[in-house]
PDB file with one MODEL, atoms N, CA, C and O in Angstrom:
MODEL        1
ATOM      1  N   MET A   1     -15.354  19.938   8.683  1.00  0.00           N
ATOM      2  CA  MET A   1     -14.519  18.878   9.192  1.00  0.00           C
ATOM      3  C   MET A   1     -14.339  19.079  10.691  1.00  0.00           C
ATOM      4  O   MET A   1     -13.943  20.158  11.132  1.00  0.00           O
ATOM      5  N   LYS A   2     -14.621  18.068  11.456  1.00  0.00           N
ATOM      6  CA  LYS A   2     -14.505  18.141  12.910  1.00  0.00           C
ATOM      7  C   LYS A   2     -13.072  17.839  13.324  1.00  0.00           C
ATOM      8  O   LYS A   2     -12.523  16.813  12.923  1.00  0.00           O
ATOM      9  N   LEU A   3     -12.465  18.695  14.105  1.00  0.00           N
ATOM     10  CA  LEU A   3     -11.099  18.508  14.571  1.00  0.00           C
ATOM     11  C   LEU A   3     -11.101  17.871  15.949  1.00  0.00           C
ATOM     12  O   LEU A   3     -11.984  18.142  16.764  1.00  0.00           O
ATOM     13  N   MET A   4     -10.115  17.027  16.210  1.00  0.00           N
ATOM     14  CA  MET A   4      -9.971  16.400  17.511  1.00  0.00           C
ATOM     15  C   MET A   4      -9.294  17.391  18.454  1.00  0.00           C
ATOM     16  O   MET A   4      -8.527  18.242  18.003  1.00  0.00           O
ATOM     17  N   PRO A   5      -9.561  17.295  19.737  1.00  0.00           N
ATOM     18  CA  PRO A   5      -8.832  18.135  20.685  1.00  0.00           C
ATOM     19  C   PRO A   5      -7.339  17.875  20.564  1.00  0.00           C
ATOM     20  O   PRO A   5      -6.920  16.780  20.187  1.00  0.00           O
ATOM     21  N   ALA A   6      -6.540  18.881  20.883  1.00  0.00           N
ATOM     22  CA  ALA A   6      -5.088  18.799  20.702  1.00  0.00           C
ATOM     23  C   ALA A   6      -4.459  17.638  21.469  1.00  0.00           C
ATOM     24  O   ALA A   6      -3.430  17.112  21.045  1.00  0.00           O
ATOM     25  N   THR A   7      -5.050  17.232  22.576  1.00  0.00           N
ATOM     26  CA  THR A   7      -4.461  16.155  23.370  1.00  0.00           C
ATOM     27  C   THR A   7      -4.715  14.792  22.752  1.00  0.00           C
ATOM     28  O   THR A   7      -4.085  13.818  23.164  1.00  0.00           O
ATOM     29  N   GLN A   8      -5.613  14.682  21.778  1.00  0.00           N
ATOM     30  CA  GLN A   8      -5.954  13.388  21.209  1.00  0.00           C
ATOM     31  C   GLN A   8      -5.349  13.150  19.834  1.00  0.00           C
ATOM     32  O   GLN A   8      -5.632  12.117  19.228  1.00  0.00           O
ATOM     33  N   LYS A   9      -4.537  14.048  19.318  1.00  0.00           N
ATOM     34  CA  LYS A   9      -3.994  13.818  17.985  1.00  0.00           C
ATOM     35  C   LYS A   9      -2.497  14.067  17.942  1.00  0.00           C
ATOM     36  O   LYS A   9      -1.946  14.836  18.730  1.00  0.00           O
ATOM     37  N   LYS A  10      -1.876  13.409  17.021  1.00  0.00           N
ATOM     38  CA  LYS A  10      -0.466  13.617  16.728  1.00  0.00           C
ATOM     39  C   LYS A  10      -0.369  13.865  15.234  1.00  0.00           C
ATOM     40  O   LYS A  10      -1.187  13.364  14.463  1.00  0.00           O
ATOM     41  N   ILE A  11       0.613  14.625  14.829  1.00  0.00           N
ATOM     42  CA  ILE A  11       0.830  14.878  13.414  1.00  0.00           C
ATOM     43  C   ILE A  11       2.099  14.163  12.999  1.00  0.00           C
ATOM     44  O   ILE A  11       3.162  14.352  13.592  1.00  0.00           O
ATOM     45  N   ILE A  12       1.974  13.346  11.981  1.00  0.00           N
ATOM     46  CA  ILE A  12       3.109  12.620  11.442  1.00  0.00           C
ATOM     47  C   ILE A  12       3.408  13.227  10.082  1.00  0.00           C
ATOM     48  O   ILE A  12       2.529  13.309   9.224  1.00  0.00           O
ATOM     49  N   SER A  13       4.629  13.645   9.890  1.00  0.00           N
ATOM     50  CA  SER A  13       4.988  14.183   8.582  1.00  0.00           C
ATOM     51  C   SER A  13       6.314  13.588   8.144  1.00  0.00           C
ATOM     52  O   SER A  13       7.155  13.227   8.967  1.00  0.00           O
ATOM     53  N   TYR A  14       6.481  13.497   6.861  1.00  0.00           N
ATOM     54  CA  TYR A  14       7.743  13.020   6.318  1.00  0.00           C
ATOM     55  C   TYR A  14       7.943  13.648   4.947  1.00  0.00           C
ATOM     56  O   TYR A  14       6.986  14.070   4.298  1.00  0.00           O
ATOM     57  N   ARG A  15       9.173  13.702   4.522  1.00  0.00           N
ATOM     58  CA  ARG A  15       9.512  14.314   3.247  1.00  0.00           C
ATOM     59  C   ARG A  15       9.759  13.224   2.219  1.00  0.00           C
ATOM     60  O   ARG A  15      10.540  12.300   2.450  1.00  0.00           O
ATOM     61  N   MET A  16       9.099  13.339   1.103  1.00  0.00           N
ATOM     62  CA  MET A  16       9.281  12.388   0.018  1.00  0.00           C
ATOM     63  C   MET A  16      10.429  12.870  -0.869  1.00  0.00           C
ATOM     64  O   MET A  16      10.703  14.068  -0.938  1.00  0.00           O
ATOM     65  N   VAL A  17      11.092  11.946  -1.538  1.00  0.00           N
ATOM     66  CA  VAL A  17      12.193  12.310  -2.422  1.00  0.00           C
ATOM     67  C   VAL A  17      11.699  12.407  -3.865  1.00  0.00           C
ATOM     68  O   VAL A  17      10.538  12.121  -4.155  1.00  0.00           O
ATOM     69  N   ASN A  18      12.590  12.812  -4.755  1.00  0.00           N
ATOM     70  CA  ASN A  18      12.295  12.922  -6.185  1.00  0.00           C
ATOM     71  C   ASN A  18      11.153  13.899  -6.471  1.00  0.00           C
ATOM     72  O   ASN A  18      10.198  13.563  -7.171  1.00  0.00           O
ATOM     73  N   ASN A  19      11.262  15.090  -5.932  1.00  0.00           N
ATOM     74  CA  ASN A  19      10.331  16.183  -6.218  1.00  0.00           C
ATOM     75  C   ASN A  19       8.898  15.929  -5.768  1.00  0.00           C
ATOM     76  O   ASN A  19       7.971  16.528  -6.312  1.00  0.00           O
ATOM     77  N   MET A  20       8.700  15.060  -4.794  1.00  0.00           N
ATOM     78  CA  MET A  20       7.356  14.865  -4.262  1.00  0.00           C
ATOM     79  C   MET A  20       7.195  15.768  -3.045  1.00  0.00           C
ATOM     80  O   MET A  20       8.180  16.127  -2.401  1.00  0.00           O
ATOM     81  N   HIS A  21       5.979  16.126  -2.736  1.00  0.00           N
ATOM     82  CA  HIS A  21       5.700  17.044  -1.637  1.00  0.00           C
ATOM     83  C   HIS A  21       5.645  16.309  -0.304  1.00  0.00           C
ATOM     84  O   HIS A  21       5.410  15.102  -0.247  1.00  0.00           O
ATOM     85  N   MET A  22       5.868  17.073   0.769  1.00  0.00           N
ATOM     86  CA  MET A  22       5.767  16.509   2.101  1.00  0.00           C
ATOM     87  C   MET A  22       4.294  16.233   2.407  1.00  0.00           C
ATOM     88  O   MET A  22       3.423  17.032   2.063  1.00  0.00           O
ATOM     89  N   ARG A  23       4.028  15.122   3.041  1.00  0.00           N
ATOM     90  CA  ARG A  23       2.672  14.730   3.403  1.00  0.00           C
ATOM     91  C   ARG A  23       2.497  14.847   4.913  1.00  0.00           C
ATOM     92  O   ARG A  23       3.434  14.597   5.670  1.00  0.00           O
ATOM     93  N   ILE A  24       1.318  15.220   5.345  1.00  0.00           N
ATOM     94  CA  ILE A  24       1.014  15.319   6.774  1.00  0.00           C
ATOM     95  C   ILE A  24      -0.192  14.434   7.050  1.00  0.00           C
ATOM     96  O   ILE A  24      -1.197  14.490   6.341  1.00  0.00           O
ATOM     97  N   ILE A  25      -0.077  13.621   8.087  1.00  0.00           N
ATOM     98  CA  ILE A  25      -1.155  12.722   8.485  1.00  0.00           C
ATOM     99  C   ILE A  25      -1.489  13.002   9.942  1.00  0.00           C
ATOM    100  O   ILE A  25      -0.591  13.067  10.781  1.00  0.00           O
ATOM    101  N   GLU A  26      -2.764  13.169  10.248  1.00  0.00           N
ATOM    102  CA  GLU A  26      -3.179  13.334  11.637  1.00  0.00           C
ATOM    103  C   GLU A  26      -3.741  12.013  12.125  1.00  0.00           C
ATOM    104  O   GLU A  26      -4.618  11.426  11.492  1.00  0.00           O
ATOM    105  N   VAL A  27      -3.226  11.549  13.264  1.00  0.00           N
ATOM    106  CA  VAL A  27      -3.674  10.283  13.845  1.00  0.00           C
ATOM    107  C   VAL A  27      -3.919  10.470  15.339  1.00  0.00           C
ATOM    108  O   VAL A  27      -3.424  11.415  15.952  1.00  0.00           O
ATOM    109  N   SER A  28      -4.685   9.557  15.903  1.00  0.00           N
ATOM    110  CA  SER A  28      -4.957   9.616  17.340  1.00  0.00           C
ATOM    111  C   SER A  28      -3.698   9.222  18.109  1.00  0.00           C
ATOM    112  O   SER A  28      -2.771   8.638  17.548  1.00  0.00           O
ATOM    113  N   ASP A  29      -3.680   9.549  19.400  1.00  0.00           N
ATOM    114  CA  ASP A  29      -2.553   9.173  20.256  1.00  0.00           C
ATOM    115  C   ASP A  29      -2.350   7.661  20.260  1.00  0.00           C
ATOM    116  O   ASP A  29      -1.215   7.184  20.256  1.00  0.00           O
ATOM    117  N   THR A  30      -3.437   6.915  20.268  1.00  0.00           N
ATOM    118  CA  THR A  30      -3.356   5.457  20.299  1.00  0.00           C
ATOM    119  C   THR A  30      -2.648   4.929  19.048  1.00  0.00           C
ATOM    120  O   THR A  30      -1.761   4.081  19.143  1.00  0.00           O
ATOM    121  N   ILE A  31      -3.040   5.429  17.890  1.00  0.00           N
ATOM    122  CA  ILE A  31      -2.417   5.002  16.639  1.00  0.00           C
ATOM    123  C   ILE A  31      -0.956   5.434  16.603  1.00  0.00           C
ATOM    124  O   ILE A  31      -0.092   4.673  16.169  1.00  0.00           O
ATOM    125  N   TYR A  32      -0.683   6.640  17.053  1.00  0.00           N
ATOM    126  CA  TYR A  32       0.686   7.147  17.071  1.00  0.00           C
ATOM    127  C   TYR A  32       1.575   6.248  17.933  1.00  0.00           C
ATOM    128  O   TYR A  32       2.684   5.899  17.528  1.00  0.00           O
ATOM    129  N   GLN A  33       1.097   5.878  19.107  1.00  0.00           N
ATOM    130  CA  GLN A  33       1.868   5.006  20.001  1.00  0.00           C
ATOM    131  C   GLN A  33       2.066   3.617  19.375  1.00  0.00           C
ATOM    132  O   GLN A  33       3.118   2.999  19.544  1.00  0.00           O
ATOM    133  N   GLU A  34       1.056   3.140  18.658  1.00  0.00           N
ATOM    134  CA  GLU A  34       1.168   1.843  17.979  1.00  0.00           C
ATOM    135  C   GLU A  34       2.248   1.897  16.900  1.00  0.00           C
ATOM    136  O   GLU A  34       3.048   0.970  16.771  1.00  0.00           O
ATOM    137  N   ILE A  35       2.271   2.971  16.133  1.00  0.00           N
ATOM    138  CA  ILE A  35       3.295   3.135  15.097  1.00  0.00           C
ATOM    139  C   ILE A  35       4.678   3.195  15.735  1.00  0.00           C
ATOM    140  O   ILE A  35       5.613   2.551  15.258  1.00  0.00           O
ATOM    141  N   LEU A  36       4.811   3.966  16.810  1.00  0.00           N
ATOM    142  CA  LEU A  36       6.100   4.055  17.497  1.00  0.00           C
ATOM    143  C   LEU A  36       6.540   2.703  18.045  1.00  0.00           C
ATOM    144  O   LEU A  36       7.731   2.393  18.044  1.00  0.00           O
ATOM    145  N   SER A  37       5.592   1.897  18.514  1.00  0.00           N
ATOM    146  CA  SER A  37       5.948   0.598  19.077  1.00  0.00           C
ATOM    147  C   SER A  37       6.448  -0.368  18.003  1.00  0.00           C
ATOM    148  O   SER A  37       7.150  -1.330  18.315  1.00  0.00           O
ATOM    149  N   ARG A  38       6.097  -0.122  16.757  1.00  0.00           N
ATOM    150  CA  ARG A  38       6.517  -1.000  15.655  1.00  0.00           C
ATOM    151  C   ARG A  38       7.824  -0.561  15.006  1.00  0.00           C
ATOM    152  O   ARG A  38       8.322  -1.230  14.101  1.00  0.00           O
ATOM    153  N   ARG A  39       8.386   0.560  15.464  1.00  0.00           N
ATOM    154  CA  ARG A  39       9.655   1.030  14.905  1.00  0.00           C
ATOM    155  C   ARG A  39      10.782   0.082  15.273  1.00  0.00           C
ATOM    156  O   ARG A  39      10.750  -0.559  16.323  1.00  0.00           O
ATOM    157  N   ARG A  40      11.765  -0.003  14.413  1.00  0.00           N
ATOM    158  CA  ARG A  40      12.966  -0.803  14.682  1.00  0.00           C
ATOM    159  C   ARG A  40      14.096   0.167  14.971  1.00  0.00           C
ATOM    160  O   ARG A  40      14.590   0.846  14.071  1.00  0.00           O
ATOM    161  N   GLY A  41      14.500   0.229  16.227  1.00  0.00           N
ATOM    162  CA  GLY A  41      15.561   1.156  16.624  1.00  0.00           C
ATOM    163  C   GLY A  41      15.125   2.597  16.418  1.00  0.00           C
ATOM    164  O   GLY A  41      14.059   3.003  16.879  1.00  0.00           O
ATOM    165  N   ARG A  42      15.955   3.369  15.722  1.00  0.00           N
ATOM    166  CA  ARG A  42      15.651   4.772  15.461  1.00  0.00           C
ATOM    167  C   ARG A  42      15.125   4.967  14.035  1.00  0.00           C
ATOM    168  O   ARG A  42      15.326   6.016  13.423  1.00  0.00           O
ATOM    169  N   GLU A  43      14.459   3.953  13.530  1.00  0.00           N
ATOM    170  CA  GLU A  43      13.907   3.979  12.179  1.00  0.00           C
ATOM    171  C   GLU A  43      12.921   5.136  12.025  1.00  0.00           C
ATOM    172  O   GLU A  43      12.103   5.367  12.915  1.00  0.00           O
ATOM    173  N   PRO A  44      12.984   5.866  10.910  1.00  0.00           N
ATOM    174  CA  PRO A  44      12.015   6.944  10.692  1.00  0.00           C
ATOM    175  C   PRO A  44      10.587   6.387  10.602  1.00  0.00           C
ATOM    176  O   PRO A  44      10.370   5.264  10.149  1.00  0.00           O
ATOM    177  N   ILE A  45       9.644   7.180  11.035  1.00  0.00           N
ATOM    178  CA  ILE A  45       8.246   6.751  11.012  1.00  0.00           C
ATOM    179  C   ILE A  45       7.816   6.399   9.593  1.00  0.00           C
ATOM    180  O   ILE A  45       7.056   5.451   9.397  1.00  0.00           O
ATOM    181  N   SER A  46       8.291   7.146   8.606  1.00  0.00           N
ATOM    182  CA  SER A  46       7.909   6.860   7.219  1.00  0.00           C
ATOM    183  C   SER A  46       8.354   5.454   6.812  1.00  0.00           C
ATOM    184  O   SER A  46       7.615   4.752   6.122  1.00  0.00           O
ATOM    185  N   LYS A  47       9.540   5.040   7.225  1.00  0.00           N
ATOM    186  CA  LYS A  47      10.034   3.695   6.905  1.00  0.00           C
ATOM    187  C   LYS A  47       9.212   2.638   7.631  1.00  0.00           C
ATOM    188  O   LYS A  47       8.939   1.570   7.083  1.00  0.00           O
ATOM    189  N   THR A  48       8.820   2.940   8.869  1.00  0.00           N
ATOM    190  CA  THR A  48       7.980   2.009   9.626  1.00  0.00           C
ATOM    191  C   THR A  48       6.659   1.794   8.899  1.00  0.00           C
ATOM    192  O   THR A  48       6.210   0.660   8.731  1.00  0.00           O
ATOM    193  N   LEU A  49       6.042   2.886   8.470  1.00  0.00           N
ATOM    194  CA  LEU A  49       4.771   2.778   7.745  1.00  0.00           C
ATOM    195  C   LEU A  49       4.945   2.008   6.440  1.00  0.00           C
ATOM    196  O   LEU A  49       4.121   1.155   6.112  1.00  0.00           O
ATOM    197  N   GLU A  50       6.003   2.298   5.698  1.00  0.00           N
ATOM    198  CA  GLU A  50       6.289   1.580   4.450  1.00  0.00           C
ATOM    199  C   GLU A  50       6.425   0.088   4.702  1.00  0.00           C
ATOM    200  O   GLU A  50       5.823  -0.727   4.004  1.00  0.00           O
ATOM    201  N   ARG A  51       7.218  -0.262   5.703  1.00  0.00           N
ATOM    202  CA  ARG A  51       7.467  -1.669   6.010  1.00  0.00           C
ATOM    203  C   ARG A  51       6.181  -2.388   6.402  1.00  0.00           C
ATOM    204  O   ARG A  51       5.909  -3.491   5.929  1.00  0.00           O
ATOM    205  N   GLU A  52       5.394  -1.757   7.269  1.00  0.00           N
ATOM    206  CA  GLU A  52       4.151  -2.376   7.728  1.00  0.00           C
ATOM    207  C   GLU A  52       3.165  -2.546   6.574  1.00  0.00           C
ATOM    208  O   GLU A  52       2.502  -3.579   6.471  1.00  0.00           O
ATOM    209  N   LEU A  53       3.065  -1.546   5.714  1.00  0.00           N
ATOM    210  CA  LEU A  53       2.153  -1.649   4.576  1.00  0.00           C
ATOM    211  C   LEU A  53       2.621  -2.709   3.592  1.00  0.00           C
ATOM    212  O   LEU A  53       1.804  -3.445   3.039  1.00  0.00           O
ATOM    213  N   MET A  54       3.920  -2.792   3.368  1.00  0.00           N
ATOM    214  CA  MET A  54       4.457  -3.794   2.448  1.00  0.00           C
ATOM    215  C   MET A  54       4.213  -5.195   2.994  1.00  0.00           C
ATOM    216  O   MET A  54       3.870  -6.103   2.237  1.00  0.00           O
ATOM    217  N   GLN A  55       4.386  -5.379   4.299  1.00  0.00           N
ATOM    218  CA  GLN A  55       4.148  -6.690   4.899  1.00  0.00           C
ATOM    219  C   GLN A  55       2.699  -7.108   4.722  1.00  0.00           C
ATOM    220  O   GLN A  55       2.426  -8.269   4.417  1.00  0.00           O
ATOM    221  N   SER A  56       1.760  -6.175   4.909  1.00  0.00           N
ATOM    222  CA  SER A  56       0.354  -6.534   4.750  1.00  0.00           C
ATOM    223  C   SER A  56       0.042  -6.867   3.297  1.00  0.00           C
ATOM    224  O   SER A  56      -0.775  -7.748   3.028  1.00  0.00           O
ATOM    225  N   LYS A  57       0.686  -6.168   2.348  1.00  0.00           N
ATOM    226  CA  LYS A  57       0.488  -6.465   0.928  1.00  0.00           C
ATOM    227  C   LYS A  57       1.033  -7.852   0.601  1.00  0.00           C
ATOM    228  O   LYS A  57       0.390  -8.616  -0.119  1.00  0.00           O
ATOM    229  N   ILE A  58       2.204  -8.181   1.118  1.00  0.00           N
ATOM    230  CA  ILE A  58       2.806  -9.486   0.878  1.00  0.00           C
ATOM    231  C   ILE A  58       1.927 -10.588   1.472  1.00  0.00           C
ATOM    232  O   ILE A  58       1.710 -11.618   0.834  1.00  0.00           O
ATOM    233  N   GLU A  59       1.423 -10.376   2.688  1.00  0.00           N
ATOM    234  CA  GLU A  59       0.552 -11.359   3.317  1.00  0.00           C
ATOM    235  C   GLU A  59      -0.716 -11.569   2.503  1.00  0.00           C
ATOM    236  O   GLU A  59      -1.185 -12.699   2.361  1.00  0.00           O
ATOM    237  N   ARG A  60      -1.273 -10.485   1.967  1.00  0.00           N
ATOM    238  CA  ARG A  60      -2.480 -10.573   1.143  1.00  0.00           C
ATOM    239  C   ARG A  60      -2.178 -11.369  -0.139  1.00  0.00           C
ATOM    240  O   ARG A  60      -2.984 -12.200  -0.557  1.00  0.00           O
ATOM    241  N   ASP A  61      -1.022 -11.113  -0.756  1.00  0.00           N
ATOM    242  CA  ASP A  61      -0.634 -11.843  -1.965  1.00  0.00           C
ATOM    243  C   ASP A  61      -0.430 -13.323  -1.680  1.00  0.00           C
ATOM    244  O   ASP A  61      -0.803 -14.169  -2.493  1.00  0.00           O
ATOM    245  N   ILE A  62       0.159 -13.644  -0.529  1.00  0.00           N
ATOM    246  CA  ILE A  62       0.378 -15.045  -0.147  1.00  0.00           C
ATOM    247  C   ILE A  62      -0.956 -15.752   0.054  1.00  0.00           C
ATOM    248  O   ILE A  62      -1.123 -16.892  -0.381  1.00  0.00           O
ATOM    249  N   LYS A  63      -1.910 -15.088   0.708  1.00  0.00           N
ATOM    250  CA  LYS A  63      -3.231 -15.692   0.908  1.00  0.00           C
ATOM    251  C   LYS A  63      -3.914 -15.957  -0.426  1.00  0.00           C
ATOM    252  O   LYS A  63      -4.550 -16.995  -0.602  1.00  0.00           O
ATOM    253  N   LYS A  64      -3.786 -15.022  -1.371  1.00  0.00           N
ATOM    254  CA  LYS A  64      -4.385 -15.196  -2.694  1.00  0.00           C
ATOM    255  C   LYS A  64      -3.740 -16.377  -3.408  1.00  0.00           C
ATOM    256  O   LYS A  64      -4.433 -17.188  -4.023  1.00  0.00           O
ATOM    257  N   LEU A  65      -2.420 -16.476  -3.329  1.00  0.00           N
ATOM    258  CA  LEU A  65      -1.707 -17.575  -3.959  1.00  0.00           C
ATOM    259  C   LEU A  65      -2.108 -18.911  -3.335  1.00  0.00           C
ATOM    260  O   LEU A  65      -2.306 -19.893  -4.050  1.00  0.00           O
ATOM    261  N   ASP A  66      -2.228 -18.954  -2.011  1.00  0.00           N
ATOM    262  CA  ASP A  66      -2.667 -20.175  -1.334  1.00  0.00           C
ATOM    263  C   ASP A  66      -4.060 -20.590  -1.795  1.00  0.00           C
ATOM    264  O   ASP A  66      -4.321 -21.775  -2.002  1.00  0.00           O
ATOM    265  N   ALA A  67      -4.956 -19.613  -1.956  1.00  0.00           N
ATOM    266  CA  ALA A  67      -6.312 -19.907  -2.423  1.00  0.00           C
ATOM    267  C   ALA A  67      -6.285 -20.449  -3.855  1.00  0.00           C
ATOM    268  O   ALA A  67      -7.019 -21.381  -4.182  1.00  0.00           O
ATOM    269  N   ASP A  68      -5.445 -19.866  -4.697  1.00  0.00           N
ATOM    270  CA  ASP A  68      -5.314 -20.344  -6.075  1.00  0.00           C
ATOM    271  C   ASP A  68      -4.788 -21.774  -6.120  1.00  0.00           C
ATOM    272  O   ASP A  68      -5.267 -22.595  -6.902  1.00  0.00           O
ATOM    273  N   ILE A  69      -3.800 -22.067  -5.277  1.00  0.00           N
ATOM    274  CA  ILE A  69      -3.230 -23.427  -5.224  1.00  0.00           C
ATOM    275  C   ILE A  69      -4.286 -24.417  -4.742  1.00  0.00           C
ATOM    276  O   ILE A  69      -4.427 -25.503  -5.304  1.00  0.00           O
ATOM    277  N   ALA A  70      -5.022 -24.043  -3.706  1.00  0.00           N
ATOM    278  CA  ALA A  70      -6.062 -24.935  -3.176  1.00  0.00           C
ATOM    279  C   ALA A  70      -7.130 -25.193  -4.234  1.00  0.00           C
ATOM    280  O   ALA A  70      -7.617 -26.316  -4.365  1.00  0.00           O
ATOM    281  N   ARG A  71      -7.498 -24.152  -4.991  1.00  0.00           N
ATOM    282  CA  ARG A  71      -8.514 -24.302  -6.030  1.00  0.00           C
ATOM    283  C   ARG A  71      -7.994 -25.209  -7.147  1.00  0.00           C
ATOM    284  O   ARG A  71      -8.735 -26.042  -7.668  1.00  0.00           O
ATOM    285  N   SER A  72      -6.727 -25.046  -7.511  1.00  0.00           N
ATOM    286  CA  SER A  72      -6.170 -25.866  -8.593  1.00  0.00           C
ATOM    287  C   SER A  72      -6.018 -27.325  -8.159  1.00  0.00           C
ATOM    288  O   SER A  72      -6.102 -28.230  -8.989  1.00  0.00           O
ATOM    289  N   GLU A  73      -5.798 -27.555  -6.882  1.00  0.00           N
ATOM    290  CA  GLU A  73      -5.681 -28.936  -6.394  1.00  0.00           C
ATOM    291  C   GLU A  73      -7.013 -29.670  -6.449  1.00  0.00           C
ATOM    292  O   GLU A  73      -7.044 -30.899  -6.512  1.00  0.00           O
ATOM    293  N   LYS A  74      -8.110 -28.928  -6.425  1.00  0.00           N
ATOM    294  CA  LYS A  74      -9.437 -29.543  -6.469  1.00  0.00           C
ATOM    295  C   LYS A  74      -9.854 -29.924  -7.886  1.00  0.00           C
ATOM    296  O   LYS A  74     -10.737 -30.763  -8.068  1.00  0.00           O
ATOM    297  N   THR A  75      -9.226 -29.314  -8.892  1.00  0.00           N
ATOM    298  CA  THR A  75      -9.602 -29.608 -10.274  1.00  0.00           C
ATOM    299  C   THR A  75      -8.915 -30.899 -10.737  1.00  0.00           C
ATOM    300  O   THR A  75      -7.826 -31.249 -10.282  1.00  0.00           O
ATOM    301  N   ARG A  76      -9.575 -31.570 -11.634  1.00  0.00           N
ATOM    302  CA  ARG A  76      -9.031 -32.835 -12.139  1.00  0.00           C
ATOM    303  C   ARG A  76      -7.929 -32.548 -13.157  1.00  0.00           C
ATOM    304  O   ARG A  76      -8.029 -31.618 -13.957  1.00  0.00           O
ATOM    305  N   ARG A  77      -6.897 -33.351 -13.109  1.00  0.00           N
ATOM    306  CA  ARG A  77      -5.772 -33.185 -14.024  1.00  0.00           C
ATOM    307  C   ARG A  77      -5.684 -34.395 -14.935  1.00  0.00           C
ATOM    308  O   ARG A  77      -5.992 -35.522 -14.548  1.00  0.00           O
ATOM    309  N   TYR A  78      -5.252 -34.121 -16.161  1.00  0.00           N
ATOM    310  CA  TYR A  78      -5.111 -35.175 -17.151  1.00  0.00           C
ATOM    311  C   TYR A  78      -3.682 -35.197 -17.669  1.00  0.00           C
ATOM    312  O   TYR A  78      -3.049 -34.152 -17.823  1.00  0.00           O
ATOM    313  N   SER A  79      -3.188 -36.377 -17.931  1.00  0.00           N
ATOM    314  CA  SER A  79      -1.858 -36.492 -18.537  1.00  0.00           C
ATOM    315  C   SER A  79      -1.983 -36.192 -20.024  1.00  0.00           C
ATOM    316  O   SER A  79      -3.088 -36.128 -20.563  1.00  0.00           O
ATOM    317  N   SER A  80      -0.851 -36.010 -20.679  1.00  0.00           N
ATOM    318  CA  SER A  80      -0.891 -35.715 -22.111  1.00  0.00           C
ATOM    319  C   SER A  80      -1.484 -36.897 -22.882  1.00  0.00           C
ATOM    320  O   SER A  80      -2.179 -36.699 -23.878  1.00  0.00           O
ATOM    321  N   GLU A  81      -1.218 -38.108 -22.432  1.00  0.00           N
ATOM    322  CA  GLU A  81      -1.778 -39.296 -23.087  1.00  0.00           C
ATOM    323  C   GLU A  81      -3.300 -39.323 -22.956  1.00  0.00           C
ATOM    324  O   GLU A  81      -4.006 -39.645 -23.911  1.00  0.00           O
ATOM    325  N   GLN A  82      -3.793 -38.987 -21.783  1.00  0.00           N
ATOM    326  CA  GLN A  82      -5.241 -38.960 -21.586  1.00  0.00           C
ATOM    327  C   GLN A  82      -5.884 -37.894 -22.454  1.00  0.00           C
ATOM    328  O   GLN A  82      -6.959 -38.117 -23.009  1.00  0.00           O
ATOM    329  N   MET A  83      -5.242 -36.738 -22.580  1.00  0.00           N
ATOM    330  CA  MET A  83      -5.789 -35.670 -23.409  1.00  0.00           C
ATOM    331  C   MET A  83      -5.822 -36.057 -24.877  1.00  0.00           C
ATOM    332  O   MET A  83      -6.794 -35.777 -25.579  1.00  0.00           O
ATOM    333  N   LYS A  84      -4.742 -36.711 -25.345  1.00  0.00           N
ATOM    334  CA  LYS A  84      -4.709 -37.168 -26.733  1.00  0.00           C
ATOM    335  C   LYS A  84      -5.846 -38.149 -26.990  1.00  0.00           C
ATOM    336  O   LYS A  84      -6.514 -38.089 -28.022  1.00  0.00           O
ATOM    337  N   GLU A  85      -6.058 -39.062 -26.023  1.00  0.00           N
ATOM    338  CA  GLU A  85      -7.117 -40.041 -26.151  1.00  0.00           C
ATOM    339  C   GLU A  85      -8.487 -39.377 -26.184  1.00  0.00           C
ATOM    340  O   GLU A  85      -9.328 -39.740 -27.007  1.00  0.00           O
ATOM    341  N   ARG A  86      -8.717 -38.432 -25.323  1.00  0.00           N
ATOM    342  CA  ARG A  86     -10.003 -37.728 -25.253  1.00  0.00           C
ATOM    343  C   ARG A  86     -10.266 -36.919 -26.516  1.00  0.00           C
ATOM    344  O   ARG A  86     -11.403 -36.821 -26.977  1.00  0.00           O
ATOM    345  N   LEU A  87      -9.196 -36.337 -27.075  1.00  0.00           N
ATOM    346  CA  LEU A  87      -9.339 -35.518 -28.287  1.00  0.00           C
ATOM    347  C   LEU A  87      -9.281 -36.338 -29.562  1.00  0.00           C
ATOM    348  O   LEU A  87      -9.498 -35.810 -30.653  1.00  0.00           O
ATOM    349  N   GLY A  88      -8.989 -37.622 -29.434  1.00  0.00           N
ATOM    350  CA  GLY A  88      -8.943 -38.512 -30.587  1.00  0.00           C
ATOM    351  C   GLY A  88      -7.715 -38.281 -31.452  1.00  0.00           C
ATOM    352  O   GLY A  88      -7.776 -38.450 -32.670  1.00  0.00           O
ATOM    353  N   LEU A  89      -6.637 -37.909 -30.857  1.00  0.00           N
ATOM    354  CA  LEU A  89      -5.402 -37.691 -31.623  1.00  0.00           C
ATOM    355  C   LEU A  89      -4.515 -38.901 -31.642  1.00  0.00           C
ATOM    356  O   LEU A  89      -3.443 -38.870 -32.246  1.00  0.00           O
TER     357      LEU A  89
ENDMDL
END
């Protein structure tokens, strides 16, 4: 494994609750500064990462839902009367 020079990396660590172990992530200075810029006040870095990841998940779910709605709008719809007529009921 190739290590980055000390001036190009930052170590982000946080403690998980409920008997989970502490995790350590090594990131470049650029990524570290980006994470810090997204913090709200004195918010812990772990909360910043959680929030950012959750937002991207929500955005992905919204895009999927929009695609499903668009696909359903393209399909033909029948009223119950039309269905009864088609099925001979």
